[in-house]
C-alpha positions in Angstrom: -132.0 -90.1 69.9 -132.1 -93.9 69.6 -130.6 -96.3 67.1 -132.3 -99.5 65.9 -130.2 -102.6 66.6 -132.6 -105.6 66.4 -136.3 -106.2 66.5 -137.6 -104.2 69.5 -134.2 -103.2 70.7 -132.9 -99.6 70.6 -129.8 -98.1 72.1 -129.5 -94.5 73.1 -126.4 -92.4 72.2 -125.2 -92.7 75.8 -125.5 -96.5 75.7 -123.5 -96.6 72.4 -120.9 -94.3 74.0 -120.5 -96.7 76.9 -120.2 -99.7 74.6 -117.5 -97.9 72.6 -115.7 -97.1 75.8 -115.8 -100.8 76.9 -114.5 -101.9 73.5 -111.6 -99.4 73.7 -110.7 -100.8 77.1 -110.8 -104.3 75.7 -108.4 -103.2 73.0 -106.0 -101.7 75.6 -106.1 -105.0 77.5 -105.3 -106.9 74.3 -102.3 -104.6 73.7 -100.9 -105.4 77.2 -102.2 -102.7 79.4 -102.8 -104.0 82.9 -103.6 -102.7 86.4 -100.8 -102.4 88.9 -102.8 -103.1 92.1 -105.7 -105.0 93.5 -107.2 -103.0 96.4 -109.8 -104.5 98.7 -112.5 -102.6 100.5 -115.5 -103.3 102.7 -118.9 -101.6 102.4 -118.6 -100.4 106.0 -122.2 -101.5 106.7 -125.0 -103.7 105.6 -125.5 -101.8 102.3 -126.4 -103.9 99.3 -125.1 -103.4 95.8 -128.1 -101.3 94.7 -127.9 -99.0 97.7 -124.2 -98.5 97.0 -124.9 -97.9 93.3 -127.4 -95.1 94.3 -125.0 -93.6 96.8 -122.2 -93.5 94.2 -124.2 -91.3 91.8 -122.8 -88.3 93.8 -119.4 -87.9 95.6 -118.6 -85.5 98.4 -115.1 -84.1 98.1 -112.7 -83.3 100.9 -113.6 -79.6 100.6 -117.3 -80.4 101.1 -118.3 -79.9 97.5 -120.5 -82.5 95.8 -119.7 -83.8 92.3 -121.6 -86.2 90.1 -120.3 -89.8 89.9 -119.3 -91.4 86.6 -121.5 -94.1 85.0 -119.3 -97.1 84.1 -119.1 -98.8 80.7 -121.1 -101.6 82.3 -123.9 -99.2 83.4 -123.1 -99.0 87.1 -122.4 -95.9 89.2 -120.4 -98.1 91.7 -116.8 -97.0 92.0 -115.3 -100.5 92.4 -114.6 -102.9 89.6 -116.1 -105.8 91.6 -118.7 -106.2 94.3 -119.0 -109.4 96.4 -122.3 -109.8 98.3 -122.7 -111.9 101.5 -123.6 -115.0 99.5 -120.3 -114.8 97.5 -121.9 -113.6 94.3 -119.5 -111.4 92.3 -120.8 -108.5 90.2 -118.5 -106.7 87.8 -119.4 -103.0 87.9 -116.5 -101.6 85.9 -114.1 -102.9 83.3 -110.7 -104.0 84.9 -109.0 -101.1 83.1 -111.7 -98.5 83.6 -111.0 -95.7 86.0 -112.6 -96.4 89.4 -113.6 -94.3 92.3 -112.3 -96.1 95.3 -108.7 -95.1 96.2 -107.5 -91.6 95.7 -104.5 -91.5 93.4 -104.8 -95.1 92.3 -108.1 -95.2 90.5 -106.6 -95.3 87.0 -104.3 -98.2 87.6 -106.0 -100.5 90.1 -108.8 -103.0 90.5 -111.1 -102.2 93.4 -112.9 -105.1 95.0 -115.5 -104.3 97.7 -117.2 -106.9 99.9 -120.6 -106.2 101.4 -120.4 -105.8 105.2 -118.3 -104.2 108.0 -115.3 -106.3 108.8 -114.3 -104.4 111.9 -117.2 -106.1 113.6 -117.1 -109.6 112.0 -115.4 -111.7 109.4 -116.7 -111.9 105.8 -118.8 -114.9 105.1 -117.1 -118.1 104.0 -118.7 -117.6 100.6 -117.3 -114.1 100.3 -113.8 -115.2 101.3 -113.9 -118.0 98.8 -115.2 -115.7 96.0 -112.6 -113.1 96.9 -109.7 -115.6 96.9 -110.8 -117.0 93.5 -111.2 -113.5 92.0 -107.8 -112.3 93.3 -106.0 -115.4 92.2 -107.6 -115.1 88.7 -106.6 -111.5 88.4 -103.1 -112.1 89.7 -102.6 -114.8 87.0 -104.3 -112.7 84.3 -102.2 -109.6 84.9 -99.0 -111.1 86.4 -99.4 -109.4 89.8 -97.5 -110.4 92.9 -98.7 -110.5 96.5 -97.1 -107.1 97.4 -99.5 -105.5 94.8 -102.6 -106.8 96.7 -103.6 -104.5 99.5 -106.4 -103.2 101.7 -107.6 -99.6 101.2 -106.0 -98.6 104.6 -102.5 -99.2 103.1 -103.1 -96.1 100.9 -105.3 -93.9 103.2 -105.9 -93.1 106.8 -108.9 -95.4 107.0 -109.8 -98.7 108.6 -111.1 -100.1 105.3 -111.3 -103.0 104.5 -111.9 -103.6 108.2 -109.4 -105.1 110.6 -110.6 -108.7 110.2 -110.5 -108.7 106.3 -107.1 -106.9 106.4 -105.7 -109.6 108.6 -107.0 -112.3 106.2 -105.5 -110.5 103.2 -102.1 -110.3 105.0 -102.3 -114.0 105.8 -103.3 -115.1 102.3 -101.2 -112.7 100.3 -98.1 -112.1 102.4 -95.4 -109.8 101.0 
């Protein structure tokens, strides 16, 4: 079923539901709801945004079962709110208040930011670090977050994400 919006533009029921979800999140934001954490990740390899989007259509749980991902209000399967590619271009994949799929136990109250690459092997590009710093500083100001609420994924899980080099950069730029 489709609904007519404008000349040559139709929206499906699912698209309308996603738009309504986004507007509800915007209302929550206006009413003072805010995330408690900013959690940084790395892609762990040279996967681009579209490859990650495809891989997030399904999730493997710790018991080995596979469950479908959740399409965001912004029409992405990606579990992070933001993705930063190697050129420093930021793509918002989920609303800031939308439940993510990046850090077990904190997906409902955090902003997940993922940078393309593996930062155990090398540093993020200068453009990525500049974009990350700008984004974190903007979100800190917008939501009144302090440095101790900015962490790498490894702080919450037995993982090396966001990579040793990016984690060191986070600790230097956002000391607690």
